[in-house]
C-alpha positions, 0 to 999 in steps of 0.5 A: 604492064601496059594496059589493053583498052579495046575500042568497040566502035567496029562492034557499033558499025556492025550493029548499025548496018542492020539498024537493030541491036545485034550485036549488042554494044553494051553487052560486048563492053561488058564481055570485053572487060570480063575476058581481060580488057583493062578499059573500053574506049569509044570514039563518037563522031558527029554523024553517029556512024558507029558509036552514038551519043546515046551508047555512051550514056548506056555505057557509062554505068556498065564500064567497071575498068576505065572508060576512055571517050576519045573525039574532036572537042566540040561543045557537044562532045565536051558535055558528053564527056563531062556529063558521063564522067569519063575516066579519060578523055582523048582529044583528037583533031578530026574533022566531022566527016573524017573516016579515021584519025590521020594526024596528031595536034599541032600542039603549038599552034593550038596550045591555048585551045588545048589548055583551056579544054584541059582545064575544064576537063580537070575541073571535072576530075577527068584525066586527059590525053592528047593525040600526037604524032612522034614529034618531040616539038609537038610533045614539048608544047603538049606539056605546056597545056597541062595535059596528063598524057599524050597518045602516040598515033602509031600508023606510021609505025605499023605501015613501015613495020614489015619493011624495017621494024627498027627503023619504023620504031626509032621516032617513037622511042625518041618521042617516048623519051621526050614524053618522059623527060617532060613528065607526060604519060604515054598511050598509043593507038592506031593500026597496032595489031598482033604482028606488031604490037609486042615489039612496039610495047617492049621497046617504048619506055613507060608505055601505060595504055594501048587502044585497039579497035579495028584489028582486035575486032577483026581478029575476033572474027577468027579467034573469038572475043575472049581468046583475042583479048587474051592474045593481045594482053599476052603481047603486052607482057 
């Protein structure tokens, strides 16, 4: 069964809007796990507009499932991940002020950079994942970096799903087959939701993990946190 990692960035966004500790990000992470999440994902950005670096420090002793820290690997981010002993680091090619992730790595051009980064994380016992588009060439070059996994950027699938779900899925099936051939584990994330998740999970071979934040937290406003997490887990069965 594909694991569900809940991205709690939007909880921090809501908290930061009032400059207080409501909602409590740490308690929400604990509750997500208690209600069935099999991982917690955070994406600290340089401007700390949602998850802060201090949040990461507070969350580390509380997360009992899997702690996935994603972000652009500048030196400050690298130190944060290694110091707090993330279970997994997901490397994302975001610019500092970027609103949200909108493309995967060019793993051919950045191969040496990624290889050196992954070596550092592996030396600290941290599993690595590279954020990539559903592009067989980029996935093959990703394998040359010795990363453990890739994370498929699923925005194009989500945006095309209602028009032609089979067509939307097709490049991701080919990408997953390529990843399986070159020995890479497969994660996925971005704009997956209760409408499109089940079809994706059922048709992507050896999908290990999905990271879902915005849609899941939005659904929580209607259905409640515990019920929402269970709904997403059922979609992954």
